[in-house]
Each structure stands twice: as structure tokens, then as C-alpha cells.
C-alpha positions as CSV (number, residue, x, y, z in Angstrom):
1,V,-81.0,-58.2,61.2
2,S,-80.3,-61.2,59.0
3,T,-82.2,-64.3,58.2
4,Q,-81.2,-67.6,56.6
5,S,-83.6,-68.9,54.0
6,T,-82.8,-72.5,54.8
7,G,-83.3,-72.1,58.5
8,K,-80.2,-74.3,59.0
9,P,-77.0,-73.4,60.9
10,A,-74.3,-71.6,58.9
11,G,-72.4,-73.8,56.6
12,R,-73.1,-74.5,53.0
13,A,-76.5,-74.2,51.4
14,M,-77.7,-77.4,49.6
15,N,-79.9,-77.7,46.5
16,N,-80.2,-80.7,44.2
17,D,-77.1,-82.3,45.8
18,R,-75.1,-79.2,44.9
19,Q,-73.4,-77.0,47.5
20,F,-73.3,-73.2,47.7
21,P,-71.6,-70.8,50.1
22,S,-73.8,-70.2,53.2
23,E,-73.8,-66.5,52.4
24,C,-76.1,-67.3,49.5
25,S,-79.0,-68.1,51.9
26,M,-78.4,-65.1,54.2
27,F,-80.4,-61.9,53.7
28,D,-80.1,-58.6,55.5
29,L,-83.7,-57.6,56.3
30,S,-82.8,-54.2,57.7
31,V,-82.7,-52.9,54.1
32,M,-86.5,-53.3,54.0
33,D,-86.7,-50.1,56.2
34,Q,-85.1,-48.1,53.3
35,D,-86.6,-46.7,50.1
36,F,-87.3,-48.6,46.9
37,Y,-84.0,-47.9,45.2
38,A,-81.9,-48.9,48.2
39,I,-83.9,-52.2,48.3
40,K,-83.4,-52.7,44.5
41,D,-79.6,-52.0,44.8
42,A,-79.3,-54.5,47.6
43,L,-81.3,-57.1,45.7
44,I,-79.2,-56.7,42.5
45,E,-76.0,-56.9,44.5
46,K,-77.2,-60.2,46.1
47,M,-78.5,-61.7,42.9
48,C,-75.3,-60.9,41.0
49,V,-73.0,-63.0,43.1
50,E,-71.8,-65.6,40.6
51,E,-71.2,-68.4,43.2
52,C,-74.9,-68.1,44.3
53,S,-76.6,-67.7,40.9
54,G,-77.2,-71.5,40.5
55,L,-79.1,-71.6,43.8
56,Y,-81.2,-68.5,43.0
57,Q,-82.0,-69.8,39.5
58,D,-83.3,-73.1,40.9
59,V,-85.1,-71.8,44.0
60,L,-86.3,-68.3,43.1
61,L,-86.4,-67.9,39.3
62,G,-87.7,-71.2,38.1
63,C,-90.5,-71.7,35.5
64,C,-93.3,-70.8,37.9
65,T,-91.8,-67.4,38.6
66,A,-91.0,-66.9,34.9
67,S,-94.6,-67.7,34.0
68,M,-95.9,-64.9,36.3
69,I,-93.2,-62.4,35.3
70,M,-93.7,-63.0,31.6
71,D,-97.5,-63.0,31.7
72,T,-98.4,-59.6,30.2
73,V,-102.1,-60.3,30.7
74,L,-101.5,-60.6,34.4
75,T,-99.5,-57.3,34.3
76,E,-102.4,-55.5,32.5
77,G,-104.8,-56.9,35.1
78,L,-102.7,-55.5,37.9
79,E,-102.7,-52.1,36.2
80,N,-106.4,-52.1,35.7
81,L,-106.9,-53.1,39.4
82,A,-104.7,-50.2,40.4
83,N,-106.7,-47.8,38.3
84,Q,-110.0,-49.0,39.8
85,L,-108.6,-48.6,43.3
86,K,-107.4,-45.1,42.5
87,E,-110.9,-44.1,41.2
88,L,-112.5,-45.7,44.3
89,A,-110.2,-43.7,46.6
90,I,-111.1,-40.4,44.9
91,E,-114.8,-40.9,44.3
92,K,-115.9,-42.9,47.3
93,F,-113.4,-41.9,50.0
94,G,-112.8,-38.3,49.0
95,Y,-109.0,-38.4,48.8
96,N,-107.3,-35.6,47.0
97,E,-107.1,-36.5,43.3
98,E,-103.7,-35.0,42.7
99,E,-102.1,-36.8,45.7
100,V,-103.7,-40.1,44.8
101,N,-102.6,-39.8,41.1
102,G,-99.1,-39.0,42.3
103,M,-99.0,-41.9,44.8
104,F,-100.3,-44.5,42.3
105,S,-97.9,-43.3,39.5
106,L,-95.0,-43.7,41.9
107,Y,-95.9,-47.2,43.0
108,M,-96.9,-48.4,39.5
109,G,-93.5,-47.0,38.3
110,Y,-91.8,-49.2,40.9
111,V,-93.8,-52.2,39.8
112,T,-93.0,-51.6,36.1
113,E,-89.3,-51.1,36.8
114,T,-89.2,-54.3,38.9
115,L,-90.9,-56.3,36.2
116,D,-88.7,-55.0,33.4
117,M,-85.6,-55.9,35.5
118,L,-86.9,-59.4,36.2
119,R,-87.8,-60.1,32.6
120,D,-84.2,-59.6,31.6
121,P,-82.2,-60.4,34.7
122,T,-78.6,-59.7,33.6
123,C,-75.8,-58.3,35.8
124,D,-73.0,-56.0,34.7
125,N,-70.5,-58.7,35.7
126,G,-72.0,-61.2,33.3
127,V,-74.2,-63.1,35.7
128,S,-77.6,-63.8,34.1
129,Y,-80.7,-65.8,34.7
130,S,-83.0,-67.8,32.3
131,M,-86.6,-66.7,32.6
132,V,-88.4,-69.5,30.7
133,P,-92.1,-70.0,31.5
134,C,-93.3,-73.6,32.3
135,G,-93.7,-75.5,29.1
136,G,-91.9,-72.8,27.1
137,E,-88.7,-74.8,26.3
138,S,-88.8,-78.4,25.2
139,M,-86.2,-81.0,25.9
140,E,-85.5,-81.1,22.1
141,E,-84.8,-77.4,22.1
142,E,-82.4,-77.7,25.0
143,G,-80.5,-80.5,23.2
144,M,-77.3,-81.5,25.0
145,C,-78.1,-79.1,27.9
146,A,-81.3,-80.9,28.8
147,G,-81.4,-81.7,32.5
148,M,-78.9,-79.1,33.5
149,S,-79.8,-76.0,35.5
150,G,-78.3,-72.7,36.8
151,K,-74.8,-71.7,35.9
152,A,-73.9,-75.1,34.3
153,K,-76.9,-74.8,31.9
154,R,-76.2,-71.2,31.0
155,K,-72.6,-72.1,30.1
156,C,-73.8,-75.1,28.1
157,M,-76.4,-73.1,26.1
158,K,-73.8,-70.4,25.4
159,K,-71.3,-73.0,24.1
160,S,-74.1,-74.7,22.0
161,M,-75.0,-71.4,20.3
162,E,-71.4,-70.6,19.6
163,E,-70.9,-74.0,17.9
164,E,-74.0,-73.5,15.9
165,A,-72.8,-70.1,14.7
166,E,-69.4,-71.6,13.7
167,E,-71.2,-74.3,11.7
168,V,-73.4,-71.8,9.9
169,E,-70.4,-69.6,9.1
170,G,-68.3,-72.6,7.9
171,G,-71.2,-73.8,5.7
172,E,-71.5,-70.4,4.1
173,E,-67.8,-70.3,3.3
174,M,-67.9,-73.8,1.7
175,A,-71.1,-73.1,-0.2
176,D,-69.9,-69.8,-1.8
177,P,-66.2,-69.1,-2.1
178,C,-67.0,-65.6,-3.3
179,A,-69.0,-64.8,-0.1
180,G,-67.7,-61.5,1.4
181,L,-66.4,-60.1,-1.9
182,K,-68.0,-57.1,-3.6
183,G,-68.1,-55.3,-6.9
184,K,-65.5,-56.2,-9.5
185,K,-63.7,-58.7,-7.3
186,K,-67.0,-60.6,-6.8
187,K,-67.8,-60.6,-10.5
188,K,-64.3,-61.9,-11.3
189,C,-64.6,-64.6,-8.7
190,M,-68.0,-65.7,-10.0
191,K,-66.6,-65.7,-13.6
192,Q,-63.7,-67.9,-12.5
193,Q,-66.1,-70.3,-10.8
194,D,-68.1,-70.5,-14.0
195,G,-65.0,-71.0,-16.1
196,A,-63.6,-73.7,-13.8
197,G,-66.9,-75.6,-14.0
198,E,-66.8,-75.6,-17.8
199,E,-63.0,-76.4,-18.3
200,G,-62.6,-78.7,-15.3
201,D,-59.2,-77.2,-14.5
202,N,-59.9,-75.4,-11.2
203,P,-56.6,-75.5,-9.2
204,C,-58.7,-74.8,-6.0
205,A,-61.0,-77.7,-6.5
206,G,-61.3,-79.8,-3.3
207,L,-60.2,-77.0,-1.0
208,K,-62.6,-75.6,1.6
209,G,-63.1,-72.6,3.8
210,K,-60.1,-70.3,4.3
211,K,-57.7,-72.4,2.2
212,K,-60.0,-72.1,-0.8
213,K,-60.4,-68.4,-0.4
214,K,-56.6,-68.0,-0.2
215,C,-56.2,-70.1,-3.4
216,M,-58.8,-68.1,-5.2
217,K,-57.1,-64.8,-4.2
218,A,-53.8,-66.1,-5.5
219,N,-55.4,-67.0,-8.8
220,E,-56.9,-63.5,-9.0
221,E,-53.5,-61.9,-8.5
222,M,-51.9,-64.1,-11.2
223,A,-54.7,-63.5,-13.7
């Protein structure tokens, strides 16, 4: 038995003027008759289809879902409620304590495993989802990726972080030409820097990054 989430004829699913394969909105409900791990495996397989990830991010894993999943107070409240129901079943209804404890441990384990999976939804094939609670990420923090969503936003954020890392690395190289050296080599480099500042005859002056390092290494070998 399959159902289509859009309720529309087979074709291409639409969301925010974007199109996705119609298979993205089709779900095989027969898996619901199986055990927890079969359902979990089927869900992971479905959510890890890269072509559908944008639709699932927008429709299923938006900020409202993230707010509930990331709410540890809500999780603790659920655990407390489960414990109260367990005590009620044993004390008021006379159920076997060992059986009740086993049943509640089993199902709370399922809940915990599901929440852990949803808090960091990352697939082995690289598909991942952003779980940001409502109000947890400002437009300023998103920068050039503001207004994007789904796969496009994840690619943009990744590129932005890589560019920031390159800028930091480049800045460190220019700020300290002796960065990365150790022991005697670093002391010699620092001494050369001090001497160059005093004598004003540094042949590597004006160079930056790798070129400056190469020049400094050549000077060390000539010294």
C-alpha cells in the first residue's frame, strides 16, 4: 500500500516553485506492520535520497519540527510522564512489574534512538538536514545564504564556511611567517625577523603567504 503526501496524480511534487521527483511524495505504508528497526531503515532510506532532500527539509524538518526535537525540557517531560504511567500500571492496575519495566524500557529506548537520529540527521551518502529551532538562526548569521533552503542552502553554508577557513589560514600566514616552524628553526626565523626589522634589508619584505615562506626558507639555507 502506498500513499502520496500531496494527494495529487503522479508527476512531480511541487514546493516553493521547485519541482521534485514524484517518488519523493510516495510512501509505502505496508512497512508500518513491521518492527521498529524495519520502519527506521525504511525511513532512513527514504530521507537519504538526495533528489528529495530539499522537499523533506522544507516540509518535514523545518524550524517547528527542530524546536520540538531540540527541546530537552520536552524530552524530560515525556520521560517523566512515561515513568508515572509505568508506576500507575503497576500500583493501580496490578500489572507485573518486571514485564512493565521491560516494556517501558523498550519503547523509551525507541524514542531516545529516534530523537538522537533526528537531532543529527546525516546520511552515509552525505545527505544531511539542518535542524535549527525557530528564531535560532538570524539573517545576519546566514549571510549570503539568507533566503535559501534545502540542498541549495546546505551547499551555500558549506562553501561559506570553507571560504572563512581559507581567509583565517591566509591571515595567519601573513601575520606570522614563522607559523608552523618549531624548535631551532622557529628561533632562527624569529631572529631573522628581528634583524630584518632593525637593518631594513629583509629580502622577503613585501612577500606574503607561501612566497614569503619560500623566501625565508631560502635565506635560512644560505645563512
